[in-house]
C-alpha positions in Angstrom: -40.0 -6.4 23.8 -42.1 -7.5 26.7 -40.6 -6.5 30.0 -37.2 -5.8 28.5 -35.3 -2.7 27.6 -35.0 -1.5 24.0 -31.4 -0.3 23.2 -31.0 1.7 20.1 -27.8 1.3 18.1 -28.8 3.9 15.5 -25.8 6.1 16.3 -23.3 3.2 15.9 -24.9 2.1 12.7 -25.0 5.6 11.3 -21.3 6.1 12.0 -20.4 2.7 10.5 -22.5 3.5 7.4 -20.9 7.0 7.0 -17.4 5.4 7.3 -18.2 2.7 4.8 -19.6 5.2 2.3 -16.4 7.4 2.6 -14.2 4.3 2.2 -16.2 3.2 -0.8 -16.0 6.6 -2.5 -12.3 6.8 -1.8 -11.8 3.3 -3.4 -13.9 4.3 -6.4 -12.0 7.6 -6.7 -8.7 5.8 -6.8 -9.8 3.3 -9.4 -11.5 6.0 -11.6 -8.4 8.2 -11.4 -6.2 5.3 -12.4 -8.5 4.6 -15.4 -8.5 8.2 -16.4 -4.7 8.5 -16.2 -4.3 5.4 -18.4 -6.6 6.9 -21.0 -5.3 10.5 -20.9 -3.4 11.6 -24.0 0.3 11.9 -23.1 2.8 14.4 -24.4 4.7 15.5 -21.3 2.7 13.5 -18.8 1.6 16.6 -17.1 -2.1 16.0 -17.7 -1.9 12.3 -16.6 -0.1 13.3 -13.4 -2.5 16.0 -12.6 -5.7 13.8 -12.5 -7.0 13.6 -9.0 -10.2 13.0 -7.1 -11.9 14.4 -4.0 -14.6 12.8 -1.8 -17.5 15.1 -0.9 -18.9 13.5 2.2 -21.9 15.9 2.6 -23.2 14.8 -0.9 -21.9 11.2 -0.8 -20.1 11.8 -4.1 -16.6 11.7 -5.6 -15.3 14.3 -8.1 -12.6 13.4 -10.5 -10.8 15.9 -12.6 -7.7 17.9 -13.3 -6.6 21.5 -12.7 -4.6 21.6 -16.0 -6.0 24.3 -18.2 -5.9 22.2 -21.4 -7.5 19.2 -19.8 -11.0 20.3 -20.9 -9.8 20.7 -24.5 -8.4 17.2 -24.5 -11.7 15.9 -23.1 -14.1 17.8 -25.3 -12.0 18.9 -28.3 -12.0 22.2 -30.1 -12.8 23.5 -33.5 -9.2 22.6 -34.5 -8.6 19.5 -32.4 -10.5 16.2 -32.1 -11.6 15.3 -28.6 -9.6 12.7 -26.7 -11.9 11.8 -23.8 -10.3 10.3 -20.7 -12.5 11.4 -17.8 -15.9 10.4 -19.2 -14.8 6.9 -20.3 -13.1 6.4 -17.0 -16.5 6.8 -15.4 -19.0 5.5 -18.0 -17.1 2.3 -18.9 -16.7 1.1 -15.3 -20.0 1.9 -13.6 -20.7 -1.8 -12.8 -17.3 -2.1 -11.2 -17.9 1.1 -9.1 -21.3 -0.3 -8.0 -19.6 -3.6 -6.9 -17.0 -1.6 -5.0 -19.7 0.3 -3.2 -21.6 -2.8 -2.4 -18.6 -4.5 -1.0 -18.0 -1.7 1.5 -21.7 -1.5 2.5 -22.6 -5.2 2.7 -21.7 -5.5 6.4 -23.8 -2.5 7.5 -27.0 -3.6 9.3 
């Protein structure tokens, strides 16, 4: 800029971007958790109610899962039990939706 001052807004843009990413990941986590809970096999409801998610800001990712011991057996099956996946379909079948969610939160960042 001839004769003018250059003012950097990098810090503000970075903060806005980081906030938008965290909000997008949280929205994706909520939606994915809801899909997984709907698809989880139900006996007592313990597995369904245990499904949760956590946003990992340093890696810009969201992790969904359960702390219920038998959750992995339901997801992958055993030699005696057929798999009843609920986590993988909650992710794989909705990738386009998660992309749209992320885009909607990030579209205003410039």
